[in-house]
C-alpha positions, 0 to 999 in steps of 0.5 A, a space after each residue: 909633804 913627803 920629800 924625795 929623800 923620805 921616799 928613798 929612805 922608806 923604800 930602803 927600809 921596806 927592802 931591808 925588811 923584805 924576805 922572799 920564800 925563794 931566798 929562804 929555801 935557797 939558804 936552807 938548801 945548804 943544810 944537809 941531813 947528815 944521815 941521808 947526805 942530801 939537803 933539806 929542801 931536796 928531801 922535802 923536809 922544809 914545808 909551809 914557809 910563811 914570811 911576815 916582815 922579819 919573821 920567817 916560819 916553817 915546818 921542819 919535817 924530820 924522818 923520825 921524832 927520835 932524831 938525835 940530830 934534831 937540835 943541830 939541824 935546827 941550829 944549822 937552819 937558823 944559821 943559814 937564814 941569818 947568814 944568807 938572808 937576814 942576820 936579824 930575822 926571827 926564825 920560827 920552826 915547827 919541828 915535826 916528823 914523817 916516819 919513813 918506811 924501810 920495808 915494802 908496803 905490799 907485804 904482811 903488816 903493810 900498815 907498819 912502816 918499820 919492824 925491828 926484831 930484838 934477838 939474843 943468842 942466850 936467855 937471861 941477858 935482858 932482851 925483853 927488857 931492852 926491847 920494851 925500853 926501846 919501844 917506850 923510848 920511841 913512843 915517848 918521842 912521839 912515834 906510834 909504836 907496838 911490841 910483839 912478844 914472839 917468845 911463845 914458850 917464855 913470854 915476858 912482855 905481859 909481866 914487864 908491863 903489868 898486864 898479865 890479867 888482860 885479855 884481848 877483845 875482838 873486832 870482828 875476826 881480829 884481836 885488838 892489841 892490849 895497850 899500855 903506856 900508849 904501846 900496842 902489845 900482843 903476846 901468847 901470855 894474854 891468851 893462856 894461863 901464865 902457869 901453863 907450859 906450852 909444849 909446842 913443836 915447830 909447826 905450832 910455833 909457826 902457826 901462832 906467829 903467823 896468827 899474831 901477824 894476820 889475826 891482830 888489828 895492829 893498825 898504822 904504826 911507825 915502829 913494831 918491835 918483835 921480841 924474839 925467843 933466845 937462841 936460834 930455831 924454828 921461831 926465828 925462821 918462821 918470823 923471817 919467812 912471814 915478816 919482812 923485817 927492817 932490821 935486827 938488834 942483837 942483845 948480849 951481856 959482857 959474859 964470855 958464855 953470852 958472847 959465845 951464844 950471841 955469836 951464833 945468833 949473829 951468824 944465823 942472821 948473817 946467813 946468805 939464805 936469811 940475810 937480814 940487816 943487823 942494826 947493831 949490838 946492845 950490851 946489857 948489864 955492862 957495869 954497876 956504878 954506885 952513885 956515892 962512889 962513881 966507880 964502875 964495877 964490871 960484874 959480868 966481864 968487860 967489853 964483850 959487846 965491843 968484841 962481837 962488833 969488832 969481829 962482825 964489823 957491827 956497831 955497838 949501839 950502847 952499853 946499859 948499866 945495872 941499876 937498882 932502880 929498874 924503872 923506865 924513868 931511871 933508864 930512859 936517858 941511857 936508851 935515848 942514844 941507842 934509839 937514836 942510832 937505830 932510827 938513823 940506820 932505818 932512815 938510811 935504809 928507807 932512803 935507799 929503797 
């Protein structure tokens, strides 16, 4: 026979094990997204809360799969539940993402949430390599990514990807992008002989760029990188006029001559009539560091990218070193923090729309 004391003990145990969804959400409402400066519950980043005795499970829906604060946000969620709900709770999080749109959805390429132009004032600074590695880093994180090679006179993307022998197939009146490493890509290099020089004036350039927008079946993408030609000219104006960009990433090397030309590119994108969001500067070929020595050799000068950022009040997104092994696998760790800073800025832009 169960005594009154036993009933009280059982009731106390039951109460100890019981958690409610309201308690969990209240605790998580004290955890903020550090970029958006709002709590996770208000931002609808906590979804599908399920509670079973001492186990609480939920989806943590971030604004990008490449969120650099992912681990710290997850740890803050666990701490909040252990501190405010139950110190012995088993917290199970399914971390996923819903990439936010930083550009209007009723414009050209409306199926693409974020479009980032990658620009340089001077050729030979590794702009196309940087654009491709940024795209691949985001793709590896789980995003749907494409890259548009807008350098009509000197397309590099097919060569970098090893897809120079590929030709786009058609789906009705639309070209299908060439896919490699789960990236959707399009380039004039897929349409003409690689040895053929394209002697095109501004109107022809503009038409080609417009067709890459309207005549290619890009589908739904989280991010599209546009690899711009070097310098400042008709192609840049055409892209800005035809494609509402989320922002621009500037690439330079530390050399004085590269910095001087990059300064002009920044000035163009900052022009009041073209005003674009400059997300920051990537300094490529910053230094060479032999593994055996560990010492850094600044082959092309030093801190050119930082000087530009100081002059224009921009962020230095990263400094990429010169490596003998130029494979993506070798450079991936260097691009992770760069991509993290870019997607943070895009998330803030999306939240302010």
